[in-house]
Phi, psi and omega in degrees: 000132182283167179297320180297322179294318179297320180297318179297322179293318179296318179298318179294319179295324178295320179295320180295321179293330181287306185224045169047044174058053185259025178284138178294119188285340181294330181294328180292318180292326178293323181292330181291332185274002184288326182067169175061248182269011182295337182278355182276139178283115183259155177298148180291134179220189183296323180277337183272335181296139185246151174297156181238133178247128180233139174280171181301320181294318179295322177299316181294318182293324181273353179072037180286125177238130181248131179236165181258131176294135184236158171264123187208154173273124186278147175213143178256145176257119178260132175244118186238149177244132183213183183232141179284132176227155176296149177290120182298329181289345180249016180261144180226143175248131180258124178227166174254142180265001177226156174286150179179195182228140180285110180272323177215126180254111183275319178258106193245016174208154180284143180095358182284131174284144179227160176248161181299131179088357180291143181290127177263313179199165173242130188244126173270128181222116176301325179295321180292319178298318179296321179294324177294319179295325176297319178297317181295321178295319179296320178296317179295321179296319180295323178292323182289328182283334178070240184291333180267046187257016182295318178292327179290329178299320179295325177293319179296315181297320179295320179293324178294314181300322180298317179292322178296323177296334179268016174073030172270126185288161179296325178296319179293324179293319178296320178295324178296315180292324181290315183283328181077013181234132181286137176279145183278333186234159174253131181265125174258129184243160180290127180285342180202164176283150179163205181237139178284110179270331179221140175225113186248028184216149177229169181300131177083001183286144172281135186241132175266148179299132179089352180288134179290127181258317181223149170240116184242134180227138173276116184261016177292336171228129180239166178249143168252110178268108188250145178275139179238128177297153186302320183282354177258354186298324182294339183263353179267124183223150177295141180098350181288145177283147182221145173246125186242134177237145181237140176296334180291338180229076184297142179080000182248137180236135178245142183265135179224186182220136176289112184267332185199142173249117185294143186275007183239163178233136177289118183292339181281311182265351182056043178232150171257185181227146170235152179251123180247122178275131184233127173293141186226063178293133180082357177068031183288325183269094188279146175304134182106342178292145174266139179224158177246122182255142177241123181235128174263113186253109176297138181267352180071022181241127176237124182190190179283127183234151175221165174299147182300321183288350178283339182263131176258120182241113178227103182068236179271357185265129177229116183217161174227163175253119183257134177276122180270184184293338179272002180085006178274156177258111186257123176290137181219130179281136184228171174243120184268156180234234185290141179244147169241192181295329185233347185235161176219141179278139175251111184274335181206148176100354183211143179247154176297139181100340177285149184259130182235158178280126184261337180226153178062026179294331180294329177292320177293323178297317179295320180292321179295316178295323178295321179296320179294320180294318180292326177295324178289324181284341182294336180273358181279131177263115185285338178252179178295132179287150179296137180087357181267152181284144180292164179290128179303147182297330182291336181258358178288144180295140180288143179294149179295140180278129178264124181297141179278120181294340182262004181295136179088355179253116180235167177091002178266000000 
């Protein structure tokens, strides 16, 4: 037996041990009839790949699972991680429009909840006291002039506007005119209900006009600012429904809505951001918590789909194994389209209702290629063919030289 014959035998036994000799035997007989170059082992291609037949035991042992190709609308599932932040649209900053000194601080710690109109602090301002006295003098002058009070009316109106510019309410101005006594302090009240997130003032502090004193935010609705990978940005759109889970509340899911997709991408992390609005009754979802959002994004594609692992993609080759009516697994080249986490669209080469191998397809691919290679090798004649001329003696290999055991020994 020649070396090539022994190699062929070992290769055949390995194939039998792998999948119990399930190579389609008809391919071998067709390869023998090719003549000429039919005996040469050619690379596996669409025409060279052979069907594979497996018995029930071999299917079970290899874990072969067959599924039916379906027509379905594809959707991708996006999983995003983000952080809870206060809603910017519900945040308010409290400032003073005049210089002064904090005479009484009513809200004296960060995190305190407040209601709309609640007193935050009382501010003493010499400028405010002077403006009130000017208004009172104008009012007295108008009363003293009687019928000739037209010029005094303009003075009163100017003094009122000045106080209004300093955030003095109309009720406070009316009370000032009625009482005839200037108030020593200015009262600052909460512009909306919420929680004090920042407090930049203490008792007795000097305050400059325009300096931020309090930051108040309504936390009944919060935002989850989540990072989106660059390749997922095209599938994230405003208005999509989202399910958000927090480690602080295991097993609980809250429903939100994608309110905005930010128009920029972080150049360092190559991620964009989306804003998800979440209802927050009771303030359970505190700013700073990390959450995981799940968004199902329809791709707008309806077609024939199969599991991703059913398709074998190697370079330019894309194929699946289709089960025919005889129970054989026939390799078929296809054209793939859009992919999701678990499914892939088949644009050409497969119809809905056909059954394809969903698991262990790579083993069938190896067996099919092995069957094609063995079918090509079956036509090779390892010895001289009948009717062929013998190898010329000049080209025949020289016999191996056997060393002479007596070489170098003389004199015997």
